C-alpha positions as CSV (number, residue, x, y, z in Angstrom):
1,M,-11.7,-53.3,37.5
2,A,-8.8,-50.9,38.4
3,Q,-10.4,-48.0,36.4
4,K,-13.7,-48.4,37.9
5,K,-12.1,-48.3,41.4
6,Y,-10.6,-45.2,40.6
7,L,-13.8,-43.6,39.5
8,Q,-15.5,-44.7,42.6
9,A,-12.8,-43.1,44.8
10,K,-12.9,-39.9,42.7
11,L,-16.5,-39.6,42.9
12,T,-16.5,-40.4,46.5
13,Q,-14.1,-37.6,46.9
14,F,-16.3,-35.1,45.0
15,L,-19.4,-36.1,47.1
16,R,-17.5,-35.2,50.2
17,E,-16.1,-32.0,48.9
18,D,-19.6,-30.8,47.8
19,R,-21.3,-32.6,51.0
20,I,-23.7,-34.3,49.0
21,Q,-25.9,-36.7,51.0
22,L,-27.1,-39.2,48.5
23,W,-29.4,-41.2,50.9
24,K,-31.4,-37.8,51.3
25,P,-33.6,-35.9,49.0
26,P,-33.5,-34.8,46.3
27,Y,-31.1,-37.8,45.4
28,T,-33.4,-40.3,47.2
29,N,-37.3,-40.2,47.6
30,E,-39.2,-41.4,50.6
31,N,-39.6,-44.7,49.2
32,K,-35.5,-44.8,49.0
33,E,-35.9,-45.0,45.3
34,V,-33.4,-42.9,43.1
35,G,-34.4,-39.1,42.6
36,L,-34.1,-37.2,39.3
37,A,-31.3,-35.0,40.7
38,L,-29.1,-37.8,40.5
39,K,-28.8,-37.4,36.6
40,D,-27.8,-33.9,37.0
41,L,-25.2,-34.8,39.5
42,A,-23.8,-37.3,37.1
43,K,-23.8,-34.9,34.3
44,K,-21.9,-32.4,36.4
45,Y,-19.2,-34.8,37.5
46,S,-18.8,-36.7,34.2
47,D,-18.0,-33.4,32.7
48,K,-15.4,-32.7,35.3
49,L,-13.8,-36.0,34.9
50,E,-14.2,-35.9,31.0
51,C,-15.6,-39.5,31.0
52,C,-18.7,-41.3,30.0
53,E,-21.8,-39.7,31.7
54,H,-23.8,-43.2,31.9
55,E,-20.9,-44.7,33.7
56,V,-20.7,-41.9,36.0
57,E,-24.3,-42.4,36.8
58,K,-24.1,-46.1,37.4
59,I,-21.2,-45.5,40.0
60,I,-23.1,-42.8,41.9
61,E,-26.3,-45.0,42.0
62,E,-24.1,-47.9,43.5
63,I,-22.7,-45.5,46.2
64,R,-26.2,-44.4,46.9
65,C,-27.5,-47.8,47.2
66,K,-24.7,-48.7,49.5
67,A,-25.2,-45.6,51.7
68,I,-28.8,-46.5,52.2
69,E,-27.9,-50.1,52.9
70,R,-25.3,-48.9,55.7
71,G,-28.0,-46.5,57.0
72,T,-30.6,-49.3,57.4
73,G,-28.0,-51.4,59.0
74,N,-27.0,-48.8,61.4
75,E,-30.7,-48.3,62.6
76,N,-31.1,-52.1,62.8
77,Y,-28.0,-52.3,64.9
78,K,-29.4,-49.6,67.2
79,T,-32.7,-51.3,67.8
80,T,-31.8,-55.0,67.7
81,G,-27.9,-55.2,68.3
82,I,-27.5,-57.1,64.9
83,A,-24.2,-56.0,63.5
84,T,-23.5,-56.0,59.9
85,I,-20.2,-57.4,58.5
86,E,-18.8,-56.4,55.2
87,V,-17.4,-59.7,53.8
88,F,-14.8,-59.7,51.0
89,L,-14.7,-62.7,49.1
90,P,-11.8,-64.5,47.1
91,P,-11.0,-63.1,43.6
92,R,-12.3,-66.2,41.8
93,L,-15.8,-64.9,42.7
94,K,-15.8,-62.5,39.9
95,K,-19.3,-61.0,40.8
96,D,-20.5,-60.0,44.4
97,R,-17.0,-59.9,45.7
98,K,-18.4,-57.7,48.7
99,S,-21.3,-58.9,50.7
100,L,-23.1,-58.1,53.9
101,L,-23.6,-60.5,56.8
102,E,-25.8,-59.9,59.8
103,T,-24.7,-61.3,63.0
104,R,-24.8,-60.8,66.7
105,L,-21.2,-60.0,68.3
106,H,-21.6,-62.4,71.1
107,I,-21.0,-65.6,69.0
108,T,-17.6,-67.1,68.7
109,G,-15.3,-66.8,65.9
110,R,-16.0,-70.4,64.9
111,E,-19.7,-69.7,64.9
112,L,-19.0,-66.7,62.4
113,K,-16.6,-68.9,60.4
114,S,-19.4,-71.5,60.0
115,K,-22.0,-68.9,59.1
116,I,-19.7,-67.5,56.3
117,A,-19.0,-70.9,54.9
118,E,-22.8,-71.7,55.0
119,T,-23.9,-68.1,53.5
120,F,-21.3,-68.1,50.6
121,G,-21.1,-71.9,49.9
122,F,-17.5,-72.6,51.3
123,Q,-16.4,-75.7,53.0
124,E,-15.6,-74.5,56.5
125,N,-12.2,-76.3,56.9
126,Y,-11.3,-74.5,53.6
127,I,-11.2,-71.0,54.5
128,K,-9.5,-68.7,57.0
129,I,-10.9,-65.1,58.1
130,V,-9.2,-62.1,58.7
131,I,-10.9,-59.2,60.5
132,N,-9.0,-55.8,61.7
133,K,-5.6,-57.4,60.1
134,K,-5.7,-60.4,62.4
135,Q,-6.8,-63.8,62.0
136,L,-10.0,-64.6,63.5
137,Q,-9.6,-66.5,66.7
138,L,-12.1,-69.5,66.9
139,G,-12.4,-69.9,70.5
140,K,-13.2,-66.1,71.5
141,T,-16.4,-64.0,71.0
142,L,-16.3,-61.3,68.4
143,E,-16.9,-58.8,71.0
144,E,-13.7,-60.0,72.7
145,Q,-11.6,-59.7,69.3
146,G,-12.8,-55.9,69.0
147,V,-15.1,-56.9,66.1
148,T,-17.5,-54.1,65.6
149,H,-20.7,-53.1,63.5
150,N,-19.8,-52.3,59.9
151,V,-16.2,-54.0,60.2
152,K,-14.5,-55.6,57.2
153,A,-13.9,-59.3,57.0
154,M,-11.8,-61.1,54.3
155,V,-12.2,-64.6,53.4
156,L,-8.9,-66.7,52.4
157,E,-9.2,-70.0,50.6
158,L,-6.7,-72.4,51.8
159,K,-6.2,-74.0,48.2
160,Q,-4.6,-73.6,45.0
161,S,-7.1,-74.7,42.4
162,E,-9.4,-71.7,41.2
163,E,-12.0,-73.9,39.5
164,D,-15.7,-72.6,40.1
165,V,-17.5,-75.9,39.6
166,R,-16.7,-78.9,41.2
167,K,-18.1,-81.7,39.0
168,Y,-17.1,-85.0,40.8
169,V,-17.2,-85.9,44.4
170,Q,-13.6,-87.3,44.2
171,V,-12.3,-83.8,43.1
172,E,-14.3,-82.4,46.1
173,E,-12.8,-84.8,48.5
174,E,-9.2,-84.1,47.2
175,E,-9.6,-80.4,47.7
176,Q,-11.0,-80.9,51.2
177,N,-7.8,-83.3,52.0
178,E,-5.7,-80.3,50.3
179,A,-7.3,-77.9,52.6
180,K,-6.7,-80.0,55.9
181,L,-3.0,-80.3,54.6
182,K,-2.5,-76.7,54.1
183,E,-4.2,-76.0,57.6
184,K,-1.6,-78.6,59.0
185,R,1.1,-76.7,57.2
186,I,0.3,-73.7,59.0
187,Q,0.2,-75.3,62.4
188,R,3.6,-77.1,61.6
189,T,5.1,-73.6,60.7
190,K,4.0,-72.1,64.0
191,R,5.4,-75.1,65.9
192,G,8.7,-75.4,64.0
193,L,9.3,-71.7,64.6
194,E,8.6,-72.0,68.3
195,I,11.2,-74.8,68.6
196,L,14.0,-72.9,66.7
197,A,13.2,-69.8,68.7
198,E,13.3,-71.8,71.9
199,R,16.7,-73.4,70.8
200,A,18.2,-70.1,70.3
201,E,17.9,-69.7,74.2
202,M,19.1,-73.2,74.8
203,V,22.4,-74.7,74.9
204,V,23.0,-76.6,71.6
205,D,25.7,-77.8,69.6
206,P,25.9,-75.4,66.5
207,E,27.2,-78.3,64.6
208,T,24.4,-80.8,65.2
209,T,21.3,-78.8,66.2
210,P,19.8,-76.2,63.8
211,Y,18.6,-73.1,65.5
212,L,17.7,-69.5,64.8
213,D,19.8,-66.5,65.3
214,I,19.6,-62.8,64.7
215,A,22.3,-61.1,62.7
216,N,23.2,-57.5,61.6
217,Q,23.5,-56.2,58.1
218,T,27.2,-57.5,58.1
219,G,26.0,-61.1,59.1
220,R,27.2,-61.0,62.7
221,S,24.8,-62.1,65.5
222,I,23.6,-59.3,67.7
223,T,22.6,-59.2,71.3
224,I,18.9,-58.7,71.9
225,P,17.3,-58.5,75.5
226,P,15.9,-61.7,76.5
227,S,12.4,-60.2,77.1
228,E,12.3,-59.4,73.4
229,R,14.4,-62.0,71.7
230,K,11.8,-64.8,71.3
231,A,9.2,-62.5,70.1
232,L,11.7,-61.0,67.5
233,M,12.8,-64.5,66.6
234,L,9.2,-65.6,66.0
235,A,8.5,-62.4,64.1
236,M,11.3,-62.9,61.7
237,G,10.6,-66.7,61.4
238,Y,7.0,-66.0,60.5
239,H,8.2,-63.3,57.9
240,E,10.5,-65.6,56.1
241,K,7.8,-68.4,56.0
242,G,5.3,-65.8,54.7
243,R,7.9,-64.7,52.2
244,A,8.6,-68.3,51.0
245,F,4.8,-68.5,50.3
246,L,4.8,-65.1,48.5
247,K,7.5,-66.5,46.2
248,R,5.3,-69.4,45.2
249,K,2.4,-66.8,44.8
250,E,0.4,-68.6,47.4
251,Y,-0.8,-65.4,48.8
252,G,-3.8,-66.9,50.8
253,I,-1.4,-69.0,52.9
254,A,1.2,-66.1,53.1
255,L,-1.1,-63.5,54.6
256,P,-1.8,-65.4,57.8
257,C,2.1,-65.9,58.2
258,L,2.9,-62.2,57.5
259,L,0.1,-61.1,59.9
260,D,1.4,-63.5,62.7
261,A,5.1,-61.8,62.0
262,D,3.5,-58.2,62.5
263,R,1.9,-59.3,65.7
264,Y,5.1,-60.5,67.2
265,F,7.2,-57.5,65.9
266,C,4.6,-55.3,67.9
267,E,5.9,-57.0,71.1
268,C,9.2,-55.6,70.4
269,C,10.2,-52.1,71.7
270,R,9.9,-49.2,69.3
271,E,13.7,-48.4,69.3
272,L,14.5,-52.0,68.1
273,L,11.8,-51.6,65.3
274,D,13.4,-48.3,64.1
275,T,16.9,-49.9,63.8
276,V,16.2,-53.0,61.7
277,D,14.8,-52.8,58.1
278,N,12.9,-56.1,58.7
279,Y,9.9,-54.4,60.1
280,A,9.7,-52.1,57.1
281,V,10.0,-54.8,54.6
282,L,7.2,-56.6,56.2
283,Q,4.8,-53.6,56.1
284,L,5.6,-53.8,52.2
285,D,5.1,-57.4,52.0
286,I,1.6,-57.3,53.8
287,V,0.6,-54.5,51.6
288,W,1.6,-56.4,48.4
289,C,-0.2,-59.5,49.5
290,Y,-3.5,-57.6,49.9
291,F,-2.9,-56.1,46.5
292,R,-2.1,-59.5,44.9
293,L,-5.3,-61.0,46.6
294,E,-7.2,-58.1,45.0
295,Q,-8.4,-56.9,48.4
296,L,-6.5,-53.7,48.9
297,E,-9.9,-51.8,49.9
298,C,-10.0,-54.3,52.9
299,L,-6.9,-52.9,54.2
300,D,-7.8,-49.7,55.8
301,D,-4.5,-48.4,56.8
302,A,-2.4,-49.4,53.6
303,E,-1.3,-45.6,53.6
304,K,-0.1,-45.8,57.2
305,K,1.8,-49.1,56.6
306,L,3.8,-47.8,53.5
307,N,4.4,-44.5,55.6
308,L,5.8,-46.5,58.3
309,A,8.0,-48.6,56.1
310,Q,9.3,-45.3,54.5
311,K,10.1,-43.9,58.1
312,C,11.7,-47.3,59.1
313,F,13.9,-47.2,56.0
314,K,14.8,-43.7,56.7
315,N,15.7,-44.4,60.4
316,C,17.7,-47.6,59.5
317,Y,19.6,-46.4,56.2
318,G,19.8,-42.9,57.1
319,E,19.1,-39.6,55.2
320,N,19.8,-40.5,51.5
321,H,21.0,-43.9,52.8
322,Q,24.4,-42.6,54.1
323,R,24.2,-45.0,57.0
324,L,23.7,-47.9,54.6
325,V,26.5,-47.0,52.3
326,H,28.9,-46.5,55.3
327,I,28.0,-49.9,56.5
328,K,27.8,-51.9,53.1
329,G,29.8,-49.5,50.7
330,N,26.7,-49.2,48.4
331,C,22.8,-49.2,48.4
332,G,22.3,-50.5,45.0
333,K,20.6,-54.0,46.4
334,E,18.4,-51.9,48.8
335,K,16.9,-49.7,46.0
336,V,14.5,-52.8,45.0
337,L,12.7,-52.1,48.2
338,F,12.1,-48.5,47.3
339,L,11.0,-49.5,43.9
340,R,8.1,-51.6,45.5
341,L,7.4,-49.0,48.2
342,Y,6.8,-46.3,45.3
343,L,4.9,-48.9,43.2
344,L,2.6,-49.6,46.0
345,Q,2.2,-45.9,47.1
346,G,1.3,-45.4,43.4
347,I,-1.4,-48.1,43.4
348,R,-2.8,-46.9,46.6
349,N,-3.2,-43.3,45.4
350,Y,-4.8,-44.6,42.1
351,H,-7.4,-46.6,44.2
352,S,-8.1,-43.6,46.3
353,G,-8.7,-41.4,43.4
354,N,-5.5,-39.4,43.7
355,G,-4.4,-39.4,40.0
356,E,-1.6,-36.8,40.2
357,E,0.2,-38.4,43.3
358,A,-0.3,-41.8,41.8
359,C,1.3,-40.7,38.6
360,E,4.2,-39.1,40.6
361,Y,4.9,-42.4,42.6
362,L,4.5,-44.8,39.5
363,N,7.1,-42.7,37.4
364,K,9.5,-42.9,40.4
365,A,9.1,-46.8,40.3
366,R,9.6,-46.7,36.5
367,L,12.8,-44.7,36.9
368,L,14.1,-47.0,39.5
369,F,13.2,-50.0,37.4
370,K,15.2,-48.6,34.6
371,E,18.1,-47.9,36.9
372,L,18.0,-51.6,38.5
373,Y,17.3,-53.4,35.2
374,I,19.9,-56.1,34.6
375,D,21.2,-57.1,31.2
376,P,20.7,-60.8,31.1
377,S,24.0,-61.5,29.1
378,K,25.8,-60.1,32.4
379,V,24.0,-62.4,34.5
380,H,25.2,-65.3,32.0
381,N,28.8,-64.1,32.2
382,L,28.8,-64.4,36.0
383,L,27.1,-67.8,36.1
384,Q,29.9,-68.8,33.7
385,L,32.3,-67.9,36.5
386,G,30.5,-70.2,38.9
387,F,28.3,-67.7,40.7
388,T,24.6,-68.4,41.2
389,A,21.9,-66.3,39.5
390,Q,20.8,-64.7,42.7
391,E,24.5,-63.8,43.5
392,A,24.9,-62.3,40.1
393,R,21.8,-60.0,40.5
394,L,22.8,-58.8,43.9
395,G,26.2,-58.3,42.8
396,L,25.5,-56.3,39.5
397,R,22.9,-54.0,41.6
398,A,25.6,-53.3,44.2
399,C,28.2,-52.4,41.5
400,D,26.1,-50.3,39.1
401,G,26.1,-53.2,36.4
402,N,29.8,-53.5,36.2
403,V,30.7,-57.5,35.5
404,D,34.2,-57.3,36.9
405,H,33.7,-55.4,40.2
406,A,30.6,-57.4,40.7
407,A,32.7,-60.6,40.4
408,T,35.1,-59.1,42.9
409,H,32.2,-57.9,45.1
410,I,30.7,-61.5,45.2
411,T,34.1,-63.2,45.8
412,N,35.0,-60.9,48.7
413,R,31.3,-61.1,50.3
414,R,31.7,-65.1,50.1
415,E,35.1,-64.8,51.9
416,E,33.8,-62.4,54.4
417,L,30.6,-64.2,55.3
418,A,32.6,-67.7,55.6
419,Q,34.7,-66.1,58.1
420,I,32.1,-64.7,59.9
421,K,30.4,-67.8,60.1
422,K,33.3,-69.5,61.2
423,E,33.6,-66.8,64.2
424,E,30.1,-67.3,65.1
425,K,30.1,-71.0,65.3
426,E,33.4,-70.7,67.5
427,K,31.7,-68.1,69.8
428,K,28.7,-70.4,70.1
429,R,30.8,-73.5,70.8
430,R,32.9,-71.3,73.4
431,R,29.5,-70.4,75.1
432,L,28.5,-74.1,75.2
433,E,31.9,-75.3,76.8
434,N,31.6,-72.3,79.6
435,I,28.2,-73.3,80.4
436,N,29.1,-76.8,80.6
437,S,32.1,-75.9,82.8
438,L,29.7,-73.9,85.4
439,K,27.1,-76.7,85.5
440,G,30.1,-79.2,86.4
441,M,30.5,-76.8,89.3
442,G,26.7,-77.6,90.4
443,Y,25.2,-74.5,88.8
444,S,22.0,-74.9,86.7
445,T,22.0,-74.1,82.9
446,H,19.9,-70.9,83.5
447,A,22.2,-69.5,86.3
448,A,25.1,-70.2,84.1
449,K,23.6,-68.6,81.1
450,Q,22.5,-65.5,83.1
451,A,26.1,-65.1,84.7
452,L,27.9,-65.5,81.3
453,R,25.5,-62.9,79.9
454,Q,26.3,-60.4,82.7
455,A,30.0,-61.0,82.2
456,S,29.9,-60.6,78.5
457,G,31.0,-64.2,78.0
458,D,34.1,-64.3,80.4
459,L,34.1,-67.5,82.3
460,D,36.2,-66.1,85.3
461,E,34.2,-63.2,85.7
462,A,30.9,-65.5,85.6
463,L,32.2,-67.6,88.2
464,R,32.8,-64.5,90.5
465,I,29.4,-63.3,89.8
466,L,27.9,-66.7,90.8
467,L,30.0,-66.9,94.0
468,S,29.1,-63.3,94.9
469,N,25.4,-64.0,94.3
470,P,24.7,-67.6,95.5
471,Q,20.9,-67.1,95.2
472,M,21.4,-67.2,91.3
473,W,21.9,-70.9,91.6
474,W,18.3,-71.3,92.5
475,L,17.4,-70.0,89.0
476,N,15.2,-73.0,87.8
477,D,15.7,-75.0,84.5
478,S,13.0,-76.4,82.7
479,D,14.8,-79.6,82.9
480,P,12.8,-81.8,85.4
481,E,15.9,-83.8,86.5
482,T,17.7,-80.6,87.4
483,N,14.8,-79.2,89.4
484,S,13.7,-82.3,91.2
485,P,14.1,-81.8,94.9
486,Q,16.7,-83.5,97.1
487,E,15.0,-85.7,99.7
488,S,17.4,-86.0,102.3
489,P,21.1,-85.1,102.0
490,S,23.5,-88.0,103.0
491,Q,24.8,-88.0,106.6
492,E,28.4,-88.2,104.9
493,N,28.0,-84.8,103.1
494,I,26.4,-83.3,106.5
495,N,29.3,-84.5,108.4
496,Q,31.7,-83.0,105.8
497,L,30.2,-79.4,106.4
498,V,30.1,-80.1,110.2
499,Y,33.7,-80.9,110.2
500,M,34.3,-77.5,108.4
501,G,32.7,-75.9,111.4
502,F,29.1,-75.2,110.3
503,D,26.2,-75.9,112.3
504,P,24.5,-79.4,111.6
505,V,20.9,-77.8,111.1
506,A,22.2,-75.0,108.6
507,A,24.5,-77.7,107.0
508,E,21.6,-79.9,106.0
509,A,19.3,-77.0,105.1
510,A,22.2,-75.9,102.7
511,L,22.6,-79.2,101.3
512,R,18.8,-79.2,100.6
513,V,18.9,-76.0,98.5
514,F,21.9,-77.1,96.6
515,R,20.8,-80.5,96.2
516,G,23.8,-82.3,97.8
517,N,26.4,-80.0,96.3
518,V,29.0,-79.7,99.1
519,Q,31.2,-77.1,97.4
520,L,28.3,-74.8,96.8
521,A,26.6,-75.3,100.2
522,A,30.0,-74.5,102.0
523,Q,30.7,-71.4,99.9
524,T,27.2,-70.1,100.4
525,L,27.3,-70.7,104.4
526,A,30.9,-69.1,104.5
527,H,29.8,-66.0,102.5
528,N,26.8,-65.5,104.9
529,G,28.4,-66.3,108.2
530,G,27.4,-69.8,108.6
531,S,23.7,-69.5,107.8
532,L,21.5,-69.6,104.4
533,P,20.2,-65.9,103.2
534,P,16.5,-65.6,104.1
535,D,15.2,-66.2,100.4
536,L,17.3,-69.6,100.2
537,Q,16.0,-70.6,103.8
538,L,12.4,-70.5,102.1
539,S,13.7,-72.5,99.2
540,A,15.0,-75.2,101.5
541,E,11.5,-75.4,103.3
542,D,9.9,-75.7,99.9
543,S,12.4,-78.5,98.8
544,S,11.8,-80.5,102.2
545,S,8.0,-80.3,101.9
546,T,8.0,-81.6,98.3
547,P,7.2,-85.2,97.8
548,S,9.7,-87.2,95.5
549,T,8.3,-88.5,92.2
550,S,9.8,-91.4,90.4
551,P,8.7,-91.3,86.7
552,S,8.4,-94.6,85.0
553,S,11.4,-95.1,82.3
554,S,9.0,-97.1,80.0
555,A,5.8,-95.1,80.1
556,G,5.1,-92.8,77.1
557,T,8.2,-93.9,75.1
558,S,6.3,-94.4,71.9
559,S,4.3,-91.1,72.3
560,A,7.6,-89.3,73.0
561,S,9.2,-90.9,69.9
562,T,6.2,-89.6,67.7
563,D,6.2,-86.2,69.0
564,E,9.9,-86.0,68.4
565,D,9.5,-87.0,64.6
566,M,6.7,-84.5,64.3
567,E,9.0,-81.9,65.9
568,T,11.8,-82.8,63.4
569,E,9.5,-82.5,60.3
570,A,8.1,-79.1,61.7
571,V,11.6,-77.8,62.1
572,N,12.8,-79.1,58.7
573,E,10.0,-77.5,56.9
574,I,10.9,-74.0,58.3
575,L,14.6,-74.8,57.5
576,E,13.7,-75.5,53.9
577,D,12.1,-72.1,53.5
578,I,14.8,-70.0,55.2
579,P,17.1,-68.9,52.6
580,E,20.5,-69.5,52.7
581,H,21.6,-66.0,51.2
582,E,21.4,-63.4,53.8
583,E,20.3,-60.8,51.1
584,D,17.4,-63.0,49.6
585,Y,14.9,-60.3,50.6
586,L,16.7,-57.9,48.4
587,D,16.8,-60.2,45.2
588,S,14.1,-59.8,42.6
589,T,13.9,-60.1,38.9
590,L,11.4,-57.3,39.0
591,E,9.3,-59.2,36.1
592,D,6.0,-58.5,38.2
593,E,7.0,-55.1,39.1
594,E,7.5,-54.3,35.6
595,I,4.3,-55.6,34.2
596,I,2.4,-53.8,37.4
597,I,4.2,-50.4,36.5
598,A,3.2,-50.4,33.0
599,E,-0.3,-51.5,33.7
600,Y,-1.2,-48.8,36.2
601,L,0.7,-46.2,34.3
602,S,-1.6,-46.8,31.4
603,Y,-4.5,-46.5,33.8
604,V,-3.2,-43.1,35.0
605,E,-2.4,-41.9,31.3
606,N,-5.9,-42.8,30.1
607,I,-7.8,-40.8,33.1
608,K,-8.0,-37.6,30.9
609,S,-7.6,-39.2,27.6
610,S,-11.0,-41.1,28.1
611,T,-13.4,-40.4,25.4
612,K,-16.7,-38.8,26.6
613,K,-19.9,-40.6,25.5
614,N,-23.2,-39.1,26.2
């Protein structure tokens, strides 16, 4: 299959260079049948490629038929508005993997999914559709999603079994249930990541409540602008979930997670993406996933993604990895990423008909593999010392295979990470205490967090900021109890402010704004010459006109409990797949890579040694 794709790509190159139009005479007659000139063309190109003339003629005929089919579709689209979609089917359908489907573009994604399922014999709840590197949205029309004539659509099956024939109804029902369960897993993944990302912005006890945080290459948490923090958190969370499915070789479920991660990463600023290696690793994982699904040709921008990964690595690690060496002291572990990059570049070039470039990249990957190969006996020696296999591989690659140095490196890293985790937990705990201190003074959680952020965590400075900017108090929380309006301040509180010398009307308005907090009301009135600032006066009017609501204490208790259980389950599923080791993404046995490097090098080396059969 790979050799045929190479020949197709190479012949397509020759046809473009020679400006051959196969759909026109003398290669196609007026009845759209093959012309005699095609045989001469096959002879010319088979001599050039030094391969079988019959095979070349057969592939050129396939290219000609496809060109005629596309031309017919173009004419049909112009006259009727009916578009053609090139559908790429799952690998288990060994024949007719690519098929054409005609449709109008005003239908919804749900209607297209149903049409694909009916046309190609899938069960509708069993599949996902990927178009333009995004999951098809069922509720929107194809036009709204940028789907155009001649677009490529990939069908993913949400199942593990690859049996072609379903013999018993019971088996079908079991697989339908499995598909539904996997769809639920994807939805739970989304919800679990959203909960963990939200918790990172909330005030939670780090000892009792799991949450996601973002750390640099040393393991310390980093400050991200609030506007981008959630998007980055979701991007990294989806990436980790996708990687977990990749490890289990569940590529059909991994790809939607990886594409979601890519979507959220694109919401982050370019400067941020150029400074972290996560985005580069994601590009590799997406291309790897398409390759393992045998759908590389469905990824139009594989070259762009690989070039982007290479550029990001350079920006993040520095020229010749000098920045990485400065931070970590070595770059041995990160070389695994470059091995996969070179391998994928070699595969992409091979499938594009660029034999020489493919050979160059594949040989670079082979040399790196030899450098990164680890003697199993060395791993065993480190296991005997109480280290894990993952720690052993990472340590040996960081120390050029020296067992003693690797043992020291792993021990030092363990101690360093333990200290960092302790410091990060303490920092989180101090922040929680500071926020609670400000809340105790009457400020909202949101206001307390913003003031502390501006004050770089200093409680006294945060308090000064709040006193200088009383309007910050009005920053709303999502907590309905905190936001519930004060119906009527007590006369006792009003009298206290009047006794301090403030006007009764201004005193009542301030107490409405600050929900009865005498201290904050007095500070604000004093700071503003006895009256509220205009923006807080408006808030007072809003609160006085808002009716009070008294929620029932018993209503919805059972539903809330069920929702909480479901959220706990969703969070736990995410946490199970987030690796404990911060360098898990750098750990690989390289077993798959070794096999694929050898396979594709054999293809490249056989290009010119193919025997000519006339």
